[in-house]
N, C-alpha and C positions, 0 to 999 in steps of 0.2 A: 675504496671497495664498497659496493652496495650491501646493505644489510639484507637478511632474509625477508624482512617485512617489505622493504623497498622493492626487492626483486619480485615478490609475490604480487604487490600492487601494480607494478609495471606489467607483469604478465597478464593480470586481469584486465588492465586498461587496453592492452593491445588485443586481447582476445574478444573484447566486446565490439570492436569496430565492424560495422556492417553486419550486425547480428541481431537476432530477435531475443528479447528479454521479456520475462513475465514478472509483473509486480503483484503482490498479494496482500490484501487486507483481511486478516483472519478474525473470526469471532466464534462464539460457542454455537452459532446456528448456521454459519455459511463461510465460504471463502469467496470474496469478491476479487476479481482479477482483471488485469489489463496487460495485453501483449502489445509490445511496441518495437519499432525498429530504431536502432541507434547506430550512427556511423561517425560520430565525433563532431558533426556539424549540423545535424538536423534531428528532429524528434517527430516521429510519425506513429500515431496510434493505429494498430492493425485491427484489434478487436477487443471487446470487453465482455464480461459476463459474470455469472455467479454460480457457484456450486452450493446448492442449498440442501441442508440436512436437518432442518428444524423439526421435521416430523419423526426423526430417529431418536429414540430414547436411550438406547444402549450406546456406549462409547464405541464399541467394536463396529456397530452399524454405521455410525458417523464416519469412522475411519475408512470403512469400505467404500462409502460414497465418495470420499476425498480421493482415494486411489483411482477409482474409475473416472472421476471427473477430471483430475489432472492429466491422466493418460489421454482422455479424449481431446483436451486442449492441446496437448503436445502433438497428438496425431494430426490435428488441424493446422498447427502453426510451427512445429519443430523448433521451439525456443531452446536456446542453449545456455541461458543465464537466468538467474532468478533473484528477486529481492522480496523479503517477507517482513512484515512489521513485527517487532518484538512484543512480547506480552508486557502488560503493565500490572502493577499491584492492584488486586481487587480484594476488598474486605471479605467478600463471600468466598469461603474456602472451596466449596463445590464448583463455583464458576471458575476460580483460579486453576483448579485441578483439570477441569475439562479443556480450558483454553491452552494449558501447557501441553497436554497430550496432542491437541489438534495442531499446534505450531510445530512441535517436535516431529510428529508423524509426517506432516506436510513437507518439512525440510528433508526428511529421509526419502520420501517419494521423489521430490524435486532433484535430489542428488543423483538419482538413477538416470535422469535425462539431461542434466546440466553439467557444464564444465566448471561453473562457479555458482554458489549460493551465498548471499549475504543477508543479514538482518539489520533493521534500523529502528531506533527508538522513535516513537510517534512524535515526541516533542522536537527531536532533531530534524526529521524530514519536513515537518510543518514550518519550522523556523527557516530552513534552507530555501524553501520555495517562496518565502515572503509572508507567511501567515503571521498576523499580529493578534495577540491575546486580547480578549475582551477586558477592557480596563474598567476601573470604578466609574470613570466619567462616562464610558459607553453604557454601563449598566444604568446610571442615572437617566441618561437620555432615553433609553429604551423604556424605563419605568414611566417617564414623563409622557412618552408617546402612546404606550399600550396599557399603562396602569400596572399595579403591583400583582394583580391576579394572574397566575400562570407565568410569572416572571422567569422561573427556572427553565420551563419549556421553551420560552422565547429566547433565552440566552443560549440554550443548546442549539436551537435552530440558527441563531446568528453565527455561531461557531461553524456550523455546517455550510452556511451561506458564504462565509469568507473563503473556505476552501474552494467552493464551486466557482466563485468569482475569479479566483486566481487561475483556475483551470480554463475558464472561458476566455480570460484575457490573454492567456498564453497560446492556447491551441483550439479554443472553441469546442472542446471535447467533453464538457461536463454533461452529466446525465441526470435523470430524476432520482436515481438511486444513490443515496449518500455513501453507502459502502463502496460502490464502484468508483465514485468520485475520490474517495480516499485511496483506492488502488491506483488511480491515475495520478494522484498527488505523490504517492510513493515512486511511481514511474518517473515523474518529473525530478524528484530528488536524485534518482539513479542517473538520470541524464546529466544533471548538474555535476554530480560527483564523479562520474566515470565517462561522461561525454565530452562536450567542449568546455566544461568547467565554469560556465556562466549561463544564467537564465536570460537568453536574448529573445525579446518579444519582437 
């Protein structure tokens, strides 16, 4: 006899066939999103974009922009499933507070439109799509090539470039916006996890 967890996962797997899904990369200033089709054997990006609220100071104003923005995306694409990146520990208390509100509120809004909403740890989705961390050897090579000045900025860019290259290799859908690229990466994770089960290039 199947367990409740196995039954719920089976229901989710069956429900996403030939459905539109939205993947979201949240931050304290925006929600980057990617809407894609999944039918178990193919991955097709339908649209990407960003809900920007960096000019809103009050949390209530940010949440209002999120509600309107997600509604507009749903109106355009009628997604029925969603994946949103989990929050990570941030030393700055105020930033942690804001991002926790944004993720929780976004989940609540998505739940109004979706049959299922899942969240995913950023380390897990990156690992699943084939992302490799910058090693000590990589850091040494980068320092040798570019010098030690601005090394942290260069390392940050290298991490972003690695996600972009994976996306380009898989579907050619990478953009100039790093947050949107992360949303596409989350979409690829969802495809691997709930689609055909393997990243086939």
